[in-house]
TORSE-72500 format. One line per field, with one value per residue: residue number from 1; y, x, z of N, C-alpha, C in turn. Coordinates in nm, 4 decimals, m for minus. Layout:
<recs>
num	(NUM; ...);
nyy	(Y; ...);
nxx	(X; ...);
nzz	(Z; ...);
cayy	(Y; ...);
caxx	(X; ...);
cazz	(Z; ...);
cyy	(Y; ...);
cxx	(X; ...);
czz	(Z; ...);
</recs>
This chain:
<recs>
num	(1; 2; 3; 4; 5; 6; 7; 8; 9; 10; 11; 12; 13; 14; 15; 16; 17; 18; 19; 20; 21; 22; 23; 24; 25; 26; 27; 28; 29; 30; 31; 32; 33; 34; 35; 36; 37; 38; 39; 40; 41; 42; 43; 44; 45; 46; 47; 48; 49; 50; 51; 52; 53; 54; 55; 56; 57; 58; 59; 60; 61; 62; 63; 64; 65; 66; 67; 68; 69; 70; 71; 72; 73; 74; 75; 76; 77; 78; 79; 80; 81; 82; 83; 84; 85; 86; 87; 88; 89; 90; 91; 92; 93; 94; 95; 96; 97; 98; 99; 100; 101; 102; 103; 104; 105; 106; 107; 108; 109; 110; 111; 112; 113; 114; 115; 116; 117; 118; 119; 120; 121; 122; 123; 124; 125; 126; 127; 128; 129; 130; 131; 132; 133; 134; 135; 136; 137; 138; 139; 140; 141; 142; 143; 144; 145; 146; 147; 148; 149; 150; 151; 152; 153; 154; 155; 156; 157; 158; 159; 160; 161; 162; 163; 164; 165; 166; 167; 168; 169; 170; 171; 172; 173; 174; 175; 176; 177; 178; 179; 180; 181; 182; 183; 184; 185; 186; 187; 188; 189; 190; 191; 192; 193; 194; 195; 196; 197; 198; 199; 200; 201; 202; 203; 204; 205; 206; 207; 208; 209; 210; 211; 212; 213; 214; 215; 216; 217; 218; 219; 220; 221; 222; 223; 224; 225; 226; 227; 228; 229; 230; 231; 232; 233; 234; 235; 236; 237; 238; 239; 240; 241; 242; 243; 244);
nyy	(m0.1187; 0.2222; 0.4898; 0.8097; 0.9815; 0.8013; 0.7890; 0.6539; 0.6813; 0.8892; 0.9439; 1.2631; 1.3684; 1.2336; 1.0833; 0.9863; 0.7741; 0.7344; 0.4698; 0.2438; 0.2906; 0.2634; m0.0128; m0.1101; m0.0364; m0.1788; m0.4438; m0.4584; m0.4304; m0.1713; 0.1652; 0.3381; 0.5859; 0.5631; 0.4398; 0.6378; 0.8187; 0.6767; 0.6771; 0.9376; 0.9446; 0.7645; 0.9154; 1.1223; 0.9743; 0.8955; 1.1395; 1.2216; 1.0121; 1.0659; 1.3072; 1.2156; 1.0702; 1.2552; 1.3389; 1.5752; 1.6628; 1.5699; 1.4442; 1.3925; 1.2159; 1.3197; 1.3748; 1.3198; 1.4773; 1.3133; 1.1926; 1.3109; 1.1656; 0.9744; 0.8375; 1.0807; 1.1149; 1.0118; 1.1873; 1.4345; 1.3618; 1.3317; 1.5955; 1.7169; 1.5761; 1.6699; 1.9327; 1.8887; 1.7614; 1.9599; 2.1347; 1.9736; 1.8869; 2.0955; 2.2680; 2.0817; 1.9875; 2.2238; 2.2581; 2.0459; 2.1325; 2.1307; 2.2407; 2.3220; 2.2787; 2.3256; 2.1625; 2.1909; 2.2300; 2.4833; 2.5915; 2.4404; 2.3722; 2.4414; 2.7710; 2.7699; 2.5486; 2.6255; 2.8514; 2.7320; 2.5914; 2.8048; 2.9189; 2.7074; 2.7033; 2.9621; 2.9626; 2.7826; 2.8636; 2.9516; 2.7273; 2.4690; 2.2102; 1.9911; 1.9836; 1.9442; 1.8520; 1.8604; 1.7045; 1.7971; 1.7749; 1.7428; 1.6719; 1.5095; 1.5691; 1.7973; 1.9655; 1.9995; 2.1252; 2.3619; 2.4774; 2.5278; 2.7128; 2.9158; 2.9867; 3.0824; 3.3024; 3.4488; 3.5391; 3.3864; 3.3003; 3.0736; 2.9478; 2.9717; 2.8077; 2.5714; 2.2456; 2.3000; 2.5657; 2.5336; 2.3838; 2.5720; 2.6716; 2.4721; 2.3234; 2.2452; 2.3793; 2.4749; 2.2620; 1.9824; 1.7217; 1.4152; 1.1612; 0.9109; 0.7172; 0.6033; 0.3636; 0.2520; m0.0272; m0.2201; m0.1681; m0.1110; 0.1369; 0.4808; 0.6646; 0.9281; 1.1031; 1.3458; 1.3479; 1.4834; 1.5208; 1.2737; 1.1507; 1.0352; 0.9058; 0.6668; 0.3759; 0.2189; m0.0290; m0.1215; m0.3827; m0.3273; m0.1830; 0.1599; 0.2672; 0.0932; 0.1359; 0.2005; 0.2825; 0.0628; m0.0234; 0.2053; 0.2198; m0.0137; 0.0571; 0.2706; 0.1330; m0.0302; 0.1733; 0.2549; 0.0450; 0.0732; 0.1509; 0.4512; 0.6144; 0.8119; 0.8117; 0.7945; 0.6307; 0.4518; 0.4526; 0.1706; 0.0958; 0.0650; m0.2489; m0.3429; m0.3264; m0.3621);
nxx	(0.0816; 0.0603; 0.2110; 0.2352; 0.4334; 0.3542; 0.0798; m0.1931; m0.2001; m0.4294; m0.6314; m0.6213; m0.8036; m1.0948; m1.2631; m1.5765; m1.7672; m2.0950; m2.2456; m2.5150; m2.7680; m3.0086; m3.0136; m3.0212; m3.2814; m3.4291; m3.3838; m3.5466; m3.7928; m3.8811; m3.9413; m3.6802; m3.6274; m3.6568; m3.4217; m3.2338; m3.3108; m3.2448; m2.9785; m2.9013; m2.9284; m2.7251; m2.5048; m2.5016; m2.4350; m2.1717; m2.0443; m2.0357; m1.8733; m1.6354; m1.5637; m1.5213; m1.2912; m1.1093; m1.0764; m1.0239; m1.1388; m1.4208; m1.5411; m1.8189; m1.9872; m2.2694; m2.4433; m2.3942; m2.2761; m2.3658; m2.5879; m2.8257; m2.9350; m3.0921; m3.4237; m3.6848; m3.8546; m3.7050; m3.4878; m3.6114; m3.7065; m3.4676; m3.3743; m3.5713; m3.5231; m3.2718; m3.3270; m3.4991; m3.3190; m3.1324; m3.2936; m3.3624; m3.1212; m2.9379; m2.9064; m2.8174; m2.5806; m2.4351; m2.4121; m2.2469; m2.0100; m1.9503; m1.8436; m2.0134; m1.9742; m2.0651; m1.9983; m1.9685; m2.1430; m2.3629; m2.5508; m2.7535; m2.9425; m3.2378; m3.3514; m3.4413; m3.3163; m3.0469; m3.0433; m3.0856; m2.8499; m2.6693; m2.7517; m2.6887; m2.4064; m2.3360; m2.4340; m2.2730; m2.0140; m1.8270; m1.7442; m1.5063; m1.4387; m1.4874; m1.4765; m1.7256; m1.7587; m1.9929; m2.0462; m2.2262; m2.4114; m2.1720; m1.8660; m1.5597; m1.4287; m1.5664; m1.4789; m1.2038; m1.2212; m1.3647; m1.1768; m0.9657; m1.0863; m1.1287; m0.8675; m0.7737; m0.9450; m0.8536; m0.6205; m0.3894; m0.0842; 0.0022; 0.2569; 0.2847; 0.1015; 0.1100; 0.0903; 0.0548; m0.0375; m0.2805; m0.4145; m0.4919; m0.7256; m0.9111; m1.2187; m1.2142; m0.9930; m0.9232; m0.8870; m0.6854; m0.5590; m0.7484; m0.6675; m0.7693; m0.9919; m1.3086; m1.5320; m1.8575; m2.0918; m1.9976; m1.9091; m1.6290; m1.4856; m1.4065; m1.5907; m1.5904; m1.5228; m1.3540; m1.1214; m0.8769; m0.7775; m0.7241; m0.4864; m0.2746; m0.4110; m0.5260; m0.7151; m1.0188; m1.2464; m1.5695; m1.8093; m2.0309; m2.3496; m2.4427; m2.6447; m2.6055; m2.3576; m2.1248; m1.9607; m1.7888; m1.7277; m1.6052; m1.3837; m1.2508; m1.1728; m1.0022; m0.8083; m0.7095; m0.6007; m0.3901; m0.2191; m0.1040; 0.1781; 0.2804; 0.4310; 0.4287; 0.5198; 0.7911; 1.0842; 1.1291; 1.3983; 1.5755; 1.6901; 2.0385; 2.2057; 2.3227; 2.6657; 2.7280);
nzz	(m0.0017; m0.0899; 0.0862; 0.2486; 0.4579; 0.6573; 0.6189; 0.4392; 0.0852; m0.0853; m0.3672; m0.5140; m0.6941; m0.8130; m1.0836; m1.2100; m1.4138; m1.4101; m1.4532; m1.5432; m1.4380; m1.5805; m1.6368; m1.3787; m1.2988; m1.4924; m1.4190; m1.2096; m1.3098; m1.3540; m1.4716; m1.6558; m1.5511; m1.2721; m1.2043; m1.2555; m1.0587; m0.8260; m0.8738; m0.8189; m0.5435; m0.4804; m0.5633; m0.3747; m0.1458; m0.2220; m0.2417; 0.0281; 0.1198; m0.0152; 0.1017; 0.3640; 0.3210; 0.2544; m0.0099; m0.2611; m0.5044; m0.6981; m0.9871; m1.1836; m1.4436; m1.5620; m1.7722; m2.1029; m2.4110; m2.6059; m2.5072; m2.5773; m2.7777; m2.6673; m2.5830; m2.5994; m2.3775; m2.1697; m2.1640; m2.1018; m1.8556; m1.7173; m1.7154; m1.5572; m1.3242; m1.2508; m1.1858; m0.9630; m0.7945; m0.7427; m0.5969; m0.3778; m0.2639; m0.2428; m0.0158; 0.1657; 0.0530; 0.0650; 0.3404; 0.3962; 0.3084; 0.0371; m0.2772; m0.5662; m0.9104; m1.2420; m1.5399; m1.8854; m2.2039; m2.1914; m2.3547; m2.4759; m2.2896; m2.0908; m1.9884; m1.7298; m1.6158; m1.6483; m1.4864; m1.2376; m1.2094; m1.1982; m0.9563; m0.7757; m0.8004; m0.7162; m0.4528; m0.3287; m0.3615; m0.1694; m0.0368; 0.0523; 0.1175; m0.0518; m0.4001; m0.6235; m0.9395; m1.1830; m1.4719; m1.7380; m2.0307; m2.1568; m2.3319; m2.4075; m2.6505; m2.7278; m2.5245; m2.5823; m2.8310; m2.7621; m2.5927; m2.7645; m2.9417; m2.7580; m2.6897; m2.9352; m2.9592; m2.7484; m2.8460; m2.8599; m2.9940; m3.2665; m3.2320; m2.9646; m2.8525; m2.6545; m2.4862; m2.2105; m2.2197; m2.3632; m2.1794; m1.9936; m2.0901; m2.0814; m1.9724; m1.7043; m1.5916; m1.3477; m1.1801; m1.0727; m1.2912; m1.3156; m1.0733; m1.0379; m1.2230; m1.2410; m1.3658; m1.3522; m1.3861; m1.5623; m1.8249; m2.0362; m2.1283; m2.2222; m2.3196; m2.4246; m2.2172; m2.0486; m2.2103; m2.2630; m2.0051; m1.8863; m1.9484; m1.7979; m1.5991; m1.3557; m1.4185; m1.3153; m1.3488; m1.2760; m1.2142; m1.0740; m1.0660; m1.0896; m0.8989; m0.6880; m0.6025; m0.3476; m0.0358; 0.0039; m0.2535; m0.3503; m0.1815; m0.2619; m0.5208; m0.4656; m0.3262; m0.5311; m0.6859; m0.5178; m0.5374; m0.7830; m0.9957; m1.0480; m1.2995; m1.4907; m1.7563; m1.7212; m1.5758; m1.2874; m1.0731; m0.9401; m0.6155; m0.5595; m0.5145; m0.2016; m0.1398; m0.3994);
cayy	(m0.0010; 0.3445; 0.5755; 0.9342; 1.0155; 0.7023; 0.7971; 0.5920; 0.7769; 0.9029; 1.0223; 1.4007; 1.3952; 1.1117; 1.1030; 0.8700; 0.7546; 0.6715; 0.3871; 0.1277; 0.3274; 0.2048; m0.1602; m0.1359; m0.0247; m0.2845; m0.5677; m0.4507; m0.4078; m0.0341; 0.2579; 0.3795; 0.7077; 0.5283; 0.4117; 0.7665; 0.8747; 0.6055; 0.7193; 1.0622; 0.9093; 0.7041; 1.0260; 1.1904; 0.8879; 0.8970; 1.2723; 1.2149; 0.9187; 1.1352; 1.4022; 1.1411; 1.0176; 1.3740; 1.3567; 1.7154; 1.6870; 1.4592; 1.4811; 1.2852; 1.2298; 1.3147; 1.3728; 1.3441; 1.5430; 1.2135; 1.1430; 1.3690; 1.0628; 0.8856; 0.8699; 1.2164; 1.1129; 0.9917; 1.3106; 1.5298; 1.3148; 1.3609; 1.7396; 1.7415; 1.5185; 1.7619; 2.0486; 1.8401; 1.7303; 2.0860; 2.1851; 1.8826; 1.8586; 2.2084; 2.3115; 1.9709; 1.9920; 2.3438; 2.2306; 1.9452; 2.1998; 2.1016; 2.3429; 2.2648; 2.3482; 2.2571; 2.1681; 2.1453; 2.3315; 2.5211; 2.6583; 2.3583; 2.3437; 2.5479; 2.8829; 2.7284; 2.4601; 2.7092; 2.9382; 2.6461; 2.5671; 2.9267; 2.9290; 2.6061; 2.7430; 3.0819; 2.9319; 2.6990; 2.9136; 2.9729; 2.5983; 2.4213; 2.0730; 1.9063; 2.0405; 1.8494; 1.8927; 1.7810; 1.7185; 1.7862; 1.8124; 1.7502; 1.5683; 1.5365; 1.6356; 1.9337; 2.0401; 2.0311; 2.2235; 2.4886; 2.5341; 2.5759; 2.8356; 3.0227; 3.0255; 3.1683; 3.4268; 3.5217; 3.5920; 3.3038; 3.2736; 2.9281; 2.9016; 2.9769; 2.7146; 2.4455; 2.1675; 2.3754; 2.6800; 2.4947; 2.3363; 2.6835; 2.7025; 2.3584; 2.3508; 2.2230; 2.4274; 2.5073; 2.1397; 1.8951; 1.6074; 1.3068; 1.0543; 0.7845; 0.7215; 0.4839; 0.3498; 0.1457; m0.0840; m0.3297; m0.1263; m0.0824; 0.2429; 0.6164; 0.7300; 1.0714; 1.1715; 1.4071; 1.2878; 1.5572; 1.5184; 1.1384; 1.0939; 0.9543; 0.8653; 0.5233; 0.3345; 0.1074; m0.0585; m0.2001; m0.4408; m0.2781; m0.0807; 0.2794; 0.2809; 0.0044; 0.1729; 0.2628; 0.3011; m0.0541; m0.0224; 0.3186; 0.1823; m0.1110; 0.1319; 0.3436; 0.0344; m0.0632; 0.2881; 0.2550; m0.0607; 0.1074; 0.2165; 0.5657; 0.6651; 0.9240; 0.7980; 0.7820; 0.5010; 0.4702; 0.3840; 0.0812; 0.1185; m0.0217; m0.3518; m0.3171; m0.3903; m0.3822);
caxx	(m0.0006; 0.1385; 0.1919; 0.3137; 0.4460; 0.2781; m0.0619; m0.2229; m0.2267; m0.5670; m0.6356; m0.6680; m0.9189; m1.1607; m1.3637; m1.6633; m1.8768; m2.2002; m2.3208; m2.5924; m2.8961; m3.1201; m3.0151; m3.0681; m3.4259; m3.4871; m3.3809; m3.6592; m3.9138; m3.9167; m3.8957; m3.5417; m3.6250; m3.6346; m3.2809; m3.1660; m3.3396; m3.1591; m2.8415; m2.8811; m2.9063; m2.5901; m2.4099; m2.4988; m2.3541; m2.0285; m1.9929; m1.9989; m1.7617; m1.5162; m1.5282; m1.4642; m1.1573; m1.0275; m1.0575; m1.0479; m1.2217; m1.4980; m1.6079; m1.9100; m2.0450; m2.4120; m2.5145; m2.2936; m2.3281; m2.4280; m2.7109; m2.9452; m2.9876; m3.1826; m3.5664; m3.7148; m3.9110; m3.5962; m3.4088; m3.6901; m3.7082; m3.3391; m3.3737; m3.6567; m3.4544; m3.1627; m3.3945; m3.5451; m3.2009; m3.0816; m3.3835; m3.3649; m2.9927; m2.8471; m2.8752; m2.7438; m2.4440; m2.3707; m2.3786; m2.1386; m1.8840; m1.9249; m1.8569; m2.0682; m1.9382; m2.1238; m1.9046; m2.0296; m2.2019; m2.4869; m2.6394; m2.8605; m3.0376; m3.3403; m3.3131; m3.4740; m3.2046; m2.9264; m3.0566; m3.0686; m2.7053; m2.6064; m2.7857; m2.6071; m2.2666; m2.3219; m2.4657; m2.1691; m1.8852; m1.7389; m1.7091; m1.3728; m1.4098; m1.4828; m1.5316; m1.8045; m1.7791; m2.0991; m2.0341; m2.3615; m2.3961; m2.0221; m1.7946; m1.4187; m1.3931; m1.6208; m1.3904; m1.0789; m1.2565; m1.3961; m1.0528; m0.8921; m1.1524; m1.1048; m0.7304; m0.7683; m1.0141; m0.7662; m0.5047; m0.2667; m0.0194; 0.0185; 0.3816; 0.2717; m0.0024; 0.1617; m0.0065; 0.0304; m0.1199; m0.4168; m0.4805; m0.5470; m0.8538; m1.0018; m1.3354; m1.1761; m0.8568; m0.9062; m0.8694; m0.5785; m0.6099; m0.7901; m0.5769; m0.8420; m1.1100; m1.3924; m1.6580; m1.9420; m2.1868; m1.9401; m1.8564; m1.4844; m1.4504; m1.4047; m1.7154; m1.5714; m1.5165; m1.2272; m1.0145; m0.7511; m0.7274; m0.6968; m0.3672; m0.2000; m0.5047; m0.5404; m0.8549; m1.0779; m1.3824; m1.6504; m1.9313; m2.1403; m2.4395; m2.4231; m2.7279; m2.5578; m2.2167; m2.1174; m1.8286; m1.7093; m1.6778; m1.5111; m1.2578; m1.1846; m1.1148; m0.8901; m0.7038; m0.6481; m0.5180; m0.2714; m0.1285; m0.0460; 0.3097; 0.2604; 0.5621; 0.4015; 0.6028; 0.9320; 1.1279; 1.1780; 1.5277; 1.5734; 1.8076; 2.1551; 2.2221; 2.4256; 2.7937; 2.7491);
cazz	(0.0004; m0.0922; 0.2016; 0.2547; 0.6005; 0.7362; 0.5863; 0.3083; m0.0225; m0.1350; m0.4906; m0.4957; m0.7833; m0.8635; m1.1870; m1.2178; m1.5126; m1.3254; m1.5509; m1.4991; m1.3750; m1.6582; m1.6181; m1.2418; m1.3016; m1.5753; m1.3422; m1.1101; m1.3912; m1.3306; m1.5800; m1.6409; m1.4668; m1.1314; m1.1885; m1.2483; m0.9270; m0.7317; m0.9007; m0.7476; m0.4038; m0.4747; m0.5739; m0.2430; m0.0585; m0.2591; m0.2066; 0.1683; 0.1361; m0.0611; 0.2080; 0.4758; 0.2810; 0.2249; m0.1531; m0.2835; m0.6227; m0.7494; m1.1137; m1.2259; m1.5803; m1.5396; m1.9011; m2.2075; m2.5276; m2.6907; m2.4433; m2.6412; m2.8727; m2.5946; m2.5984; m2.5504; m2.2446; m2.0722; m2.1582; m2.0269; m1.7169; m1.6565; m1.6895; m1.4407; m1.2080; m1.2128; m1.1149; m0.8360; m0.7142; m0.6922; m0.4945; m0.2675; m0.1998; m0.2449; 0.1199; 0.2338; m0.0001; 0.1206; 0.4824; 0.3928; 0.2639; m0.1038; m0.3800; m0.6867; m1.0328; m1.3541; m1.6531; m2.0089; m2.2903; m2.1273; m2.4514; m2.5201; m2.1808; m2.0711; m1.9003; m1.5954; m1.5668; m1.6384; m1.3675; m1.1212; m1.2015; m1.1523; m0.8134; m0.7038; m0.8018; m0.6335; m0.3134; m0.2653; m0.4050; m0.0573; 0.0281; 0.0107; 0.1659; m0.1705; m0.5195; m0.7005; m1.0760; m1.2476; m1.6180; m1.7948; m2.1744; m2.1694; m2.4102; m2.4092; m2.7770; m2.7182; m2.4333; m2.6539; m2.9335; m2.7026; m2.5391; m2.8795; m2.9827; m2.6544; m2.7019; m3.0536; m2.9287; m2.6536; m2.9214; m2.8406; m3.1279; m3.2881; m3.1752; m2.8175; m2.8075; m2.6009; m2.4031; m2.0860; m2.2499; m2.3986; m2.0552; m1.9257; m2.1465; m2.0705; m1.8879; m1.5657; m1.5756; m1.2065; m1.1055; m1.1216; m1.3665; m1.2243; m1.0399; m1.0479; m1.3111; m1.2114; m1.4458; m1.3026; m1.4837; m1.6392; m1.9511; m2.0303; m2.2231; m2.1637; m2.3636; m2.4555; m2.0922; m2.0028; m2.2970; m2.2444; m1.8668; m1.8320; m2.0138; m1.7027; m1.4922; m1.3328; m1.4481; m1.2454; m1.4079; m1.1825; m1.2611; m0.9907; m1.1232; m1.0137; m0.7830; m0.5802; m0.5703; m0.2164; 0.0246; m0.0159; m0.3896; m0.3626; m0.1153; m0.3435; m0.6309; m0.4072; m0.2934; m0.6562; m0.7202; m0.4341; m0.5851; m0.9149; m0.9966; m1.1336; m1.3493; m1.5780; m1.8749; m1.6843; m1.5212; m1.1487; m1.0481; m0.8277; m0.5276; m0.5887; m0.4180; m0.1005; m0.1662; m0.5435);
cyy	(0.1223; 0.4325; 0.7011; 0.9770; 0.9254; 0.7011; 0.7394; 0.6981; 0.7722; 0.9832; 1.1657; 1.4276; 1.2600; 1.1482; 0.9745; 0.8763; 0.6734; 0.5891; 0.2760; 0.1605; 0.2618; 0.0549; m0.1945; m0.1345; m0.1404; m0.4177; m0.5735; m0.4196; m0.2687; 0.0539; 0.3049; 0.4998; 0.6741; 0.4933; 0.5389; 0.8332; 0.8066; 0.6449; 0.8477; 1.0366; 0.8451; 0.8116; 1.0990; 1.1099; 0.8984; 1.0328; 1.2755; 1.1214; 0.9832; 1.2370; 1.3300; 1.0898; 1.1311; 1.3846; 1.5012; 1.7450; 1.5572; 1.5075; 1.3659; 1.3193; 1.2120; 1.3032; 1.4129; 1.4181; 1.4436; 1.1613; 1.2045; 1.2649; 0.9686; 0.9229; 1.0060; 1.2175; 1.0905; 1.1156; 1.4146; 1.4933; 1.3475; 1.5098; 1.7742; 1.6899; 1.6080; 1.8792; 2.0057; 1.8135; 1.8568; 2.1433; 2.1050; 1.8808; 1.9818; 2.2522; 2.2093; 1.9732; 2.1134; 2.3190; 2.1316; 2.0100; 2.1725; 2.2250; 2.2786; 2.3457; 2.2613; 2.2756; 2.1143; 2.2614; 2.3631; 2.5741; 2.5735; 2.3329; 2.4627; 2.6559; 2.8443; 2.6411; 2.5396; 2.7974; 2.8561; 2.6155; 2.6882; 2.9469; 2.8317; 2.6509; 2.8651; 3.0533; 2.8551; 2.7491; 2.9295; 2.8412; 2.5430; 2.2774; 1.9769; 1.9857; 1.9319; 1.9063; 1.8019; 1.8072; 1.6912; 1.8477; 1.8384; 1.6409; 1.6074; 1.6097; 1.7785; 2.0200; 2.0857; 2.1404; 2.3616; 2.5589; 2.5924; 2.7074; 2.9483; 3.0747; 3.1157; 3.3017; 3.5150; 3.5761; 3.5108; 3.2701; 3.1255; 2.8740; 2.9011; 2.8738; 2.5812; 2.3675; 2.2419; 2.4946; 2.6415; 2.4430; 2.4474; 2.7173; 2.5850; 2.3873; 2.3354; 2.2642; 2.4559; 2.3784; 2.0583; 1.7837; 1.4946; 1.2071; 0.9220; 0.8033; 0.5909; 0.4797; 0.2290; 0.0797; m0.1900; m0.2906; m0.0851; 0.0117; 0.3775; 0.6900; 0.8789; 1.1594; 1.2180; 1.3498; 1.3541; 1.5294; 1.3820; 1.0708; 1.0044; 0.9152; 0.7142; 0.4893; 0.2149; 0.0891; m0.1551; m0.2553; m0.3895; m0.1723; 0.0419; 0.2951; 0.1990; 0.0367; 0.2463; 0.2699; 0.1840; m0.0570; 0.0904; 0.2837; 0.0796; m0.0424; 0.2103; 0.2532; m0.0069; 0.0492; 0.2869; 0.1531; m0.0296; 0.1763; 0.3307; 0.6303; 0.7844; 0.9290; 0.7845; 0.6452; 0.5270; 0.3877; 0.2931; 0.1034; 0.0167; m0.1235; m0.3186; m0.3948; m0.4070; m0.2837);
cxx	(0.0868; 0.1030; 0.2802; 0.3126; 0.3571; 0.1305; m0.0885; m0.2569; m0.3701; m0.5626; m0.6904; m0.7938; m0.9688; m1.2668; m1.4485; m1.7643; m1.9824; m2.2912; m2.4002; m2.7247; m3.0114; m3.1286; m3.0575; m3.2228; m3.4887; m3.4885; m3.4923; m3.7918; m3.9740; m3.8760; m3.7540; m3.5287; m3.5967; m3.4894; m3.2000; m3.1894; m3.2557; m3.0148; m2.8046; m2.8494; m2.7676; m2.4856; m2.3921; m2.4137; m2.2067; m1.9689; m1.9494; m1.8790; m1.6314; m1.4699; m1.4632; m1.3227; m1.0632; m0.9882; m1.1020; m1.1461; m1.2902; m1.5680; m1.6886; m1.9706; m2.1942; m2.4909; m2.4156; m2.3625; m2.3925; m2.5600; m2.8414; m3.0090; m3.0884; m3.3283; m3.5987; m3.7732; m3.8030; m3.5096; m3.4821; m3.6990; m3.5819; m3.3262; m3.4542; m3.5917; m3.3437; m3.2216; m3.4363; m3.4288; m3.1387; m3.1620; m3.3741; m3.2306; m2.8989; m2.8070; m2.7908; m2.5994; m2.3688; m2.3279; m2.2634; m2.0059; m1.8485; m1.9435; m1.9020; m2.0227; m1.9956; m2.0290; m1.9695; m2.0869; m2.3418; m2.5909; m2.7639; m2.9691; m3.1315; m3.2865; m3.3355; m3.3634; m3.0773; m2.9289; m3.0361; m2.9203; m2.6317; m2.6301; m2.7004; m2.4651; m2.2449; m2.3410; m2.3558; m2.0246; m1.7816; m1.6907; m1.5768; m1.3412; m1.3989; m1.5425; m1.5970; m1.8299; m1.8831; m2.0867; m2.1654; m2.3582; m2.2488; m1.9722; m1.6493; m1.3744; m1.4431; m1.5258; m1.2644; m1.1067; m1.2860; m1.2715; m0.9704; m0.9525; m1.1250; m0.9605; m0.7080; m0.8291; m0.9287; m0.6402; m0.3753; m0.2114; 0.0045; 0.1450; 0.3815; 0.1717; 0.0576; 0.0541; m0.0421; m0.0588; m0.2623; m0.4906; m0.5443; m0.6897; m0.9558; m1.1095; m1.3052; m1.0325; m0.8230; m0.8732; m0.7507; m0.6399; m0.6516; m0.6788; m0.6393; m0.9708; m1.1869; m1.5094; m1.7331; m2.0199; m2.1265; m1.8857; m1.7102; m1.4494; m1.4666; m1.5371; m1.7015; m1.5726; m1.3769; m1.1078; m0.8790; m0.6926; m0.6857; m0.5732; m0.2850; m0.2822; m0.5067; m0.6873; m0.8943; m1.2174; m1.4516; m1.7748; m2.0539; m2.2214; m2.4400; m2.5154; m2.6846; m2.4178; m2.2085; m1.9752; m1.7353; m1.6463; m1.5760; m1.3786; m1.1780; m1.1126; m0.9925; m0.7784; m0.6335; m0.5548; m0.3858; m0.1685; m0.0609; 0.0867; 0.3024; 0.3949; 0.5474; 0.4967; 0.7522; 0.9629; 1.1814; 1.3067; 1.5133; 1.6991; 1.9170; 2.1655; 2.3398; 2.5510; 2.8244; 2.8540);
czz	(m0.0017; 0.0286; 0.1886; 0.3982; 0.6907; 0.7074; 0.4496; 0.2063; m0.0724; m0.2653; m0.4618; m0.5744; m0.8356; m0.9669; m1.2004; m1.3352; m1.4398; m1.4176; m1.4833; m1.4361; m1.4471; m1.6373; m1.4732; m1.2323; m1.3781; m1.4998; m1.2423; m1.1778; m1.3634; m1.4524; m1.5534; m1.5505; m1.3205; m1.1014; m1.1776; m1.1102; m0.8214; m0.7491; m0.8315; m0.6008; m0.3880; m0.4809; m0.4418; m0.1461; m0.0894; m0.2298; m0.0593; 0.1915; 0.0899; 0.0433; 0.3222; 0.4463; 0.2390; 0.0798; m0.1848; m0.3987; m0.6645; m0.8761; m1.1590; m1.3629; m1.5681; m1.6678; m2.0129; m2.3228; m2.6238; m2.6333; m2.4989; m2.7374; m2.7995; m2.6169; m2.5353; m2.4098; m2.1359; m2.0550; m2.0753; m1.8808; m1.6478; m1.6241; m1.5673; m1.3124; m1.1610; m1.1361; m0.9745; m0.7421; m0.6576; m0.5802; m0.3673; m0.1901; m0.1898; m0.1073; 0.1930; 0.1860; 0.0525; 0.2637; 0.4946; 0.3519; 0.1209; m0.1916; m0.5095; m0.8074; m1.1487; m1.4759; m1.7761; m2.0864; m2.2395; m2.2294; m2.4852; m2.4148; m2.1629; m1.9788; m1.7526; m1.5383; m1.5515; m1.5183; m1.2382; m1.1024; m1.1438; m1.0016; m0.7288; m0.6942; m0.7097; m0.4878; m0.2482; m0.3012; m0.2924; 0.0054; m0.0273; 0.0562; 0.0479; m0.2855; m0.6032; m0.8391; m1.1413; m1.3963; m1.6795; m1.9329; m2.2030; m2.2565; m2.4130; m2.5366; m2.7795; m2.6340; m2.5064; m2.7603; m2.8729; m2.6462; m2.6546; m2.9342; m2.8852; m2.6608; m2.8242; m3.0275; m2.8364; m2.7211; m2.9027; m2.9769; m3.1411; m3.2221; m3.0223; m2.7648; m2.7726; m2.5260; m2.2772; m2.1111; m2.2839; m2.2729; m1.9788; m1.9725; m2.1365; m1.9634; m1.7406; m1.5383; m1.4305; m1.1223; m1.1576; m1.2053; m1.2742; m1.1964; m1.0663; m1.1273; m1.2837; m1.3080; m1.3880; m1.4182; m1.5765; m1.7762; m1.9357; m2.1420; m2.1536; m2.1993; m2.3729; m2.3283; m2.0552; m2.0819; m2.2766; m2.1100; m1.8186; m1.8913; m1.9244; m1.5760; m1.4782; m1.3468; m1.3675; m1.3013; m1.3137; m1.2468; m1.1863; m1.0637; m1.0338; m0.8922; m0.6627; m0.5396; m0.4388; m0.1686; m0.0020; m0.1540; m0.4131; m0.2961; m0.1959; m0.4641; m0.5817; m0.3751; m0.4208; m0.7039; m0.6432; m0.4796; m0.7156; m0.8963; m1.0981; m1.1721; m1.4412; m1.6998; m1.8442; m1.6330; m1.3816; m1.1302; m0.9294; m0.7468; m0.5637; m0.4767; m0.3237; m0.1338; m0.3115; m0.5949);
</recs>
């Protein structure tokens, strides 16, 4: 187990693709919407678990730019669920010390939803215990394109556009890159999530459906992360043998 000053290493930033809500509902002969509702409850549990483990950033994939292809009733239900979740959990999140930040293209959502996001961000802006990034209408490719456009608009010269400079324009430029990427639901792919930021992130794929994901599954993912040898493209030197 990796340790620093006798304390077990904890990822500073965890990113999660919350997959399996629909299948959770289907197994119980319920509409998919009920799975998404249970998924919100699971998120609240994981937010508290991250705070307890002193994780600084949690980024969750709530709605991808590709999810608009889903049935219209499911999409509208998700939008309504987001509004209800903000109303129901905003005060609780604030009391927990959570700062909420919405990441993604806001142009396609309703004014009502956009206003709710603005309210959640403003109400929690002073909190610092955990930053919860909710990726909604977000896509990794969109993020790279919008960052490039922003850099051009800012007048960055082509010869000055380095990886570090472009990173300044990414949607989550205020946060470190994720240390740990978790995907639930048994799928083994990134699905256009944080493509730029996960270059050296450790991946853990879980068969657990998101509504059933809890502290035990989070701890298992963190334990797997601790066992990884993170070299970031380099090579760690091994200590010379005594007497060699």
